[in-house]
C-alpha positions, 0 to 999 in steps of 0.5 A, a space after each residue: 499500500 506505500 507504492 499506492 499511496 506514491 500513486 496518490 501524492 502523484 495526483 496531489 502534485 499535478 492537483 489531481 484526484 485519484 478517485 478515479 483510478 483507485 477507482 479502476 483498482 477496486 482500492 477503497 479509501 478504507 484500504 488506502 489508510 491502511 499502515 499494512 495494507 497489500 495490494 495484488 499485483 494485478 490491482 496494482 498495475 492496474 492504477 499503474 496504467 491508468 494514472 500513468 494514462 490520465 497525469 499523462 506521465 510514465 514517471 508519476 510526478 517523480 522527476 521535475 518533467 513528465 515522461 510523456 506517455 509513451 516513454 518507455 515504448 520510444 526506448 523499448 524500440 530504440 534498443 530493441 535490435 541491438 545485437 545483445 543485452 550488453 549495448 540494448 542495455 547501453 543503449 537505454 542508459 543513454 536514451 534515458 538520460 535524454 528524456 530525463 535530467 533527475 536520474 542517469 542510468 550507469 551501466 558497468 561490468 567488472 570482474 565478471 559481473 555487471 552492475 545496473 546502478 542509478 545515479 541521484 542528479 536532482 533531489 527525489 523528495 518525498 516519491 523517492 523510494 517509489 523512483 528508485 525501486 521502479 526504476 530498477 524495475 522498468 530496465 530489469 524487466 525489459 531486459 528479462 523480456 528482451 533476451 525471453 530470460 530471467 536476469 537472475 540478480 546478484 544483489 540490489 541495492 537501495 540508498 535508504 532504510 529497509 522500510 517497513 513494508 521491507 516483505 514485499 522485496 523478494 517480490 520484486 528483486 531476486 539475490 541479496 537486498 541491501 538498504 542503507 547502500 550508498 546508490 539504488 543497482 543491482 547486479 549479476 553475472 555479466 555473462 547475460 550481457 552476452 546473450 541475444 535478443 530475441 524479440 521483433 515488431 510485432 512482439 514489440 507491439 503486443 507487449 508494449 498493448 499491455 507491459 506493466 506486468 514486467 515491472 510488477 512480477 518477476 520472469 520467470 525463466 533462465 536460459 543460463 541457468 543450465 549454464 550456471 548450474 554447470 559452473 557451480 559444480 565444477 567450482 565444487 570443493 566438493 560434491 554440492 547439494 541442491 540446497 548450496 547451488 539454490 543458495 549460491 544461484 539465489 533461487 529456492 530449491 523448487 525454482 532450481 529443479 522447475 527451471 531446470 525442467 523447462 530448459 529440459 535438464 535436471 540437476 542428477 543430469 548436469 551431476 552425472 556430466 560434471 563427473 564424466 567431464 571431471 573423470 574424463 580430464 583425469 583418467 587422459 592426463 594423470 596416472 592417479 588411481 582409478 580409486 582416489 579418481 573416483 573418490 574426487 568425483 563424487 562416488 563412494 568406491 570405484 566399483 559403482 564408478 566403473 559401473 558408471 563409465 561404462 554406462 558414459 562412454 561403453 569402456 571401463 575407466 582402466 580401457 580409457 586411460 589405455 585408448 587415451 595413451 
């Protein structure tokens, strides 16, 4: 409800009555006064859509001048034909500066981590929290839609103390949440920047008829999840579990299994694939006993390892090593 009240502030700033917008979203004046009140994603989408059109301001009063209806659609179209997500986000940052002087989007990459940060160039007033949260969700939602993949976040940070409604933030941002940070930002694995955009003009036209679900709800599918799980398994010093992998990737165990299934994979098949790669590498490049290699790649004994290896390659470990030599 705190974000609903922020929309009402936009009406107060414009000296307009929010009654029609609240009615469109089925939010009563009594609900508006509830400190711990909550609304559904559909109600919030309806409220914002009506308010942005009625006030002709997609920024809902955040900035020193309105962002006229269609501004974010224009930015989306300008980034649509980029060769990959990195170029698309760079264009988004540049084009937002043409429309707004109050905040600046900055994309940076360091040590394999990409960060999209917001620099405040002017005071944002009473709607500061709603502005910063929404701007991050706008660009994150567009990025997910453009590559047709969940952009899993490592961290989302905000330059204000945790608000009373902080428990709503995990619904909007995956990964670790940090309040009291120097600036608003989110970070993610830089590998996402190389993903190609998968949308075209007809898809954009369809999305712009109802764009707000992208900013209200998190995207589900993650096209890099299989690659990320394999990377975690390869880097793990000891056999990884579903719990440890889910924690490292900032998702629940249930979500991990579901998204792997959507990508045509399973955790067990990926574990077997990584075990196979490790075993083959060691048999080819070392003289270590088979028993030690079996333990190193996660098997309890040499017999079970030999049985699994023959299933993978059609040869026993000893036969494979002799052939490789």
